[in-house]
C-alpha positions, 0 to 999 in steps of 0.5 A, a space after each residue: 509465472 507461477 500458476 496451479 502449482 507449476 512455473 509455466 511460460 504463458 501463450 505470450 509474453 512481454 518486456 519489463 522496462 526500466 522506467 528511467 531508460 526504457 530498457 527491457 530489465 527482463 520478460 514475463 509471460 502474460 497471463 489470461 482468463 484461462 490462467 486465471 481460473 486454472 489458478 483459482 482451480 488450484 487455490 481451492 485444493 490449495 486452500 484445503 491443504 493449507 487449513 489441514 496444515 498445522 499453524 506451527 507448520 506454517 509458521 515455520 515455512 514463513 520463518 524459513 522464507 523470512 531467513 531466506 528473504 534476509 539472505 536475499 536483500 540485494 537481489 530484491 533490491 536490484 530488481 525493485 530498483 529496476 523495475 519500479 524506478 526507486 533509487 537503490 537505497 530506497 529499494 534496499 530499504 523495502 528489500 530489507 523489511 521483507 524479512 520482518 514482514 514474514 515473520 510478523 505474519 508467521 506469529 499472528 497466524 499462531 494466534 487464532 484466538 476464540 472467545 467463550 460465550 456466557 450463554 447461561 446469561 441466555 433466559 432459558 435453558 443456556 445453562 445447559 449449553 457450552 458456547 464458544 468461537 473458532 477463527 478458521 481461514 476464509 479459504 481462497 484469497 485474491 491479492 492485487 497490488 500496485 507497482 510503487 512497493 512491488 515487495 512491501 505491499 505484496 507481503 503485506 497481502 500474501 504473509 498475513 493470508 498464508 499465516 492464517 491459512 489460506 491460499 492466495 492468487 496474486 496479480 501483481 502490477 503488470 509494470 513491476 511483477 518481477 519482484 512478486 515472482 522472486 518472492 514466490 521463489 522464496 516462498 517455495 524454496 521454504 516449503 509452501 504448498 506450491 497450489 496455495 500461491 499463484 502469481 500472474 503477471 498481465 492485464 488487470 483489466 481482464 485478470 482483475 474481473 475474472 478473479 474478483 468474480 469468481 464465487 469460489 473467492 472468498 476474500 480480495 484484498 486490493 491496493 489501487 485507485 479509487 475508481 478501481 477499488 469501486 469497480 471491484 465492489 461491483 463486480 466482486 458479489 457477496 465477499 470479505 473486501 479490503 480496499 486500500 484506495 486513493 488519497 490526498 493526505 493533508 499536513 497542517 504547519 501551525 504557527 508554533 511548529 518547529 519549522 526546521 523539522 517540518 520543512 525537513 520532514 516535508 521534504 522526505 514525506 512529498 518526495 520520496 519514491 517521487 511522490 508515488 506513495 499513498 501516504 505521501 504529502 500532498 497538501 502542505 496547509 500552513 498558518 499565514 504567519 509563518 508560511 513564508 519562513 516554512 517555504 523558505 526553509 522547505 525550498 532550500 531542502 528541495 533543492 538538495 533532491 538530485 533527480 535522474 537515473 535510479 541506479 546513479 549512486 548520486 540520485 535521490 529521487 528516480 523517475 516515475 513508473 513511466 512516461 506517461 505518468 510524468 506527462 499526467 504529473 507534469 500536466 497537473 502542475 503547468 494546469 494548476 499554474 493556469 488555475 492561479 497557483 504559483 510554481 514556486 520550485 521544479 516541476 519540469 520534465 524530462 522523460 520519466 523524471 519530473 524535478 520535485 516542485 513546490 506549488 504555493 497560493 493553491 486554492 483548496 478546491 482546486 483539482 490539484 489540492 483535490 485530485 490525487 496526484 501520485 508525483 513529486 509536488 507538493 500544493 501549499 495553502 495557507 490558513 489564518 487559524 488551526 481551526 481553518 486548517 483542520 477544516 481545509 485538511 479534512 476538505 477532500 473525499 479521501 482520508 488515508 493519512 495526515 499530519 500536524 506540526 505543532 508544540 500545542 498539545 491541546 492542537 495535537 490532541 484536538 487534530 488527532 481526534 478530528 482529523 478525518 484520516 485513518 492514520 494520523 502523525 503529529 510533528 511528523 508526515 503521513 509517510 511513515 509506517 510501522 509494518 505491525 501497525 493497524 493501516 487503511 483509510 477512512 471515506 474514499 480512501 478504502 475500508 479495511 486494515 493492514 498490518 499483519 494483525 489486522 490483516 489476519 483478522 480480516 483474512 479469517 472468518 469467526 465461527 459460532 459453536 454451541 454444545 448442547 447438553 
């Protein structure tokens, strides 16, 4: 691990395993609470150095890191695939975006503008004053990331944090720490101050509480389950929080939709990365008049998905992250059938691989519709009108993403305004993200926004300055 400015083996280690074969990919240290405290000590010093470094120089380091990331795409992709179970094509797509996120972050870190304040509008002696605002780094940022995008979701946190002049302590997912450690190498090779970054593999239950509760930490950026996010809010104390949490993303297919487009889009949006994406399609609400035709088209496309060994070139959908997760998803599909739904296609399990599933006649209030699945299955429900479909789409405690397929501009506008989600897509599924756009959820899906510009704002603080004449 990289902690307190140095690479160290730690006092214990564990294997990182390939989700499909269960073979060891590599061995990493298991960081302890003491390692976390040492990393925070270093981060306090690193934050002071970062703050004294000019935005120009921070930008230069991140631009060099971007160039190095571009050169190391193949290594990053192979590592992502081996430890996360993504197909090599999916992993290469993820690795290829690393340089661009670093470049976007580098630019936004140079754009910390302030405002002049119209103090002469204040009754009294305001005209004799000069007021303005400064935007400054928070200081020490803790970033906690999940397994499903072990490079991109790390970069969306540490890129803006470093660009804005902070120091970062990163706790990557225990199942996928290798990619984060490769990224640390890239940043250090680019000239990053070593005390500005620590990467601590290990148990979230131990490290997370130590890092989040420490009063020296000013900002926490977390992506993961709603339950863990709620726990963080209880232990964090007075800190800035960005929490990107769970989801059960709906897609509405109205009677006038392009069914071929809807089916092909849902076949991508529901099963990419074996459905282990916060913004994957979990629920489809189809107008009853076209539900049968839509399901015929969707089944045809889902049947083309080849699930299996992610390192096999013929595979188009890899395994879930662990056999335990595959057991959970398979059990949820079977329970849905016991509760009255119909398994139209797929759903069988072999090891960590769950065949892509389509489950129909799902009641909107059922657990299969309401709870985040995080697996390769889609729940299909029917509605008799656009209004009913919208109500079903909003009938969840989550609000991360939503999509609608329609040719009716008025229906699209109503959905865009009234869908209770932080990301709304018209004629596509929620599984689409430009790295530059603001990204975050409503309701139980979290607070705060990511995307380099939004994240830089979240990872800085505004100071008001008044000069008295």
